C-alpha positions as CSV (number, residue, x, y, z in Angstrom):
1,M,0.0,0.0,0.0
2,S,1.5,3.3,-1.1
3,P,1.6,6.5,1.0
4,N,-1.0,8.0,-1.4
5,D,-3.4,5.1,-0.7
6,V,-2.9,5.5,3.1
7,F,-3.6,9.3,2.9
8,D,-6.8,8.6,0.8
9,L,-8.0,6.0,3.2
10,L,-7.3,8.3,6.2
11,I,-9.2,11.2,4.7
12,L,-12.1,9.0,3.5
13,T,-12.4,7.6,7.0
14,L,-12.4,11.1,8.5
15,L,-15.1,12.1,6.0
16,I,-17.3,9.2,6.9
17,G,-16.8,9.7,10.6
18,C,-17.7,13.4,10.3
19,A,-20.8,12.6,8.2
20,L,-22.1,10.1,10.7
21,A,-21.4,12.4,13.6
22,I,-23.2,15.3,12.0
23,A,-26.3,13.1,11.4
24,R,-26.4,12.1,15.1
25,L,-25.7,15.4,16.8
26,K,-28.4,17.2,18.6
27,D,-26.3,20.4,19.1
28,L,-26.6,22.2,15.9
29,A,-23.6,24.5,16.5
30,A,-21.4,21.5,16.9
31,A,-22.9,20.1,13.7
32,V,-21.9,23.2,11.8
33,V,-18.3,23.0,13.1
34,L,-18.1,19.4,12.1
35,F,-19.6,20.3,8.7
36,S,-16.8,22.8,8.3
37,I,-14.2,20.1,9.2
38,Y,-15.9,17.8,6.7
39,S,-15.6,20.4,4.0
40,F,-12.0,21.2,4.8
41,S,-11.2,17.5,4.7
42,L,-12.8,17.2,1.3
43,C,-10.8,20.2,0.2
44,L,-7.6,18.3,1.2
45,L,-8.7,15.3,-0.7
46,W,-9.3,17.4,-3.9
47,V,-5.9,19.0,-3.6
48,H,-4.3,15.6,-3.1
49,R,-6.1,14.3,-6.2
50,G,-4.9,17.1,-8.4
51,A,-8.0,19.3,-8.6
52,P,-6.9,22.6,-7.0
53,D,-9.7,24.6,-8.6
54,V,-12.3,22.3,-7.1
55,A,-10.5,22.4,-3.7
56,M,-10.5,26.2,-3.7
57,T,-14.2,26.3,-4.4
58,E,-14.9,23.7,-1.7
59,A,-12.9,25.7,0.8
60,A,-14.6,29.0,-0.1
61,V,-18.1,27.8,-0.3
62,G,-18.2,24.7,1.9
63,A,-16.0,25.7,4.8
64,G,-16.4,29.4,4.5
65,I,-19.7,30.9,3.3
66,T,-21.9,27.9,4.2
67,A,-20.6,27.9,7.8
68,V,-21.2,31.6,8.2
69,L,-24.7,31.3,6.8
70,F,-25.4,28.3,9.1
71,F,-24.2,30.2,12.2
72,Y,-26.3,33.2,11.2
73,A,-29.3,30.9,10.9
74,L,-28.5,29.4,14.4
75,T,-28.6,33.0,15.9
76,R,-32.1,33.4,14.4
77,T,-33.3,30.0,15.7
78,G,-32.4,27.6,18.5
79,R,-29.0,25.9,19.1
80,R,-30.4,22.5,20.1
81,E,-32.6,20.2,18.1
82,K,-35.7,19.0,19.9
């Protein structure tokens, strides 16, 4: 197994773990933080795979703008899911 395969496996495991944790969390602020980590991890995977343009878009939209909008929505609603 090459180092590239190990890195891919590590990032994919992190992505799956984040996705499962996001789905199970009741604290919406923590879910937004985990979503940002998920997005950043996906950005690393795109860079590693040789798609820097997609990685930059993922970083800007996924980890940046979306997180800000989600946090703004949380200020207008409740932090905990019922």
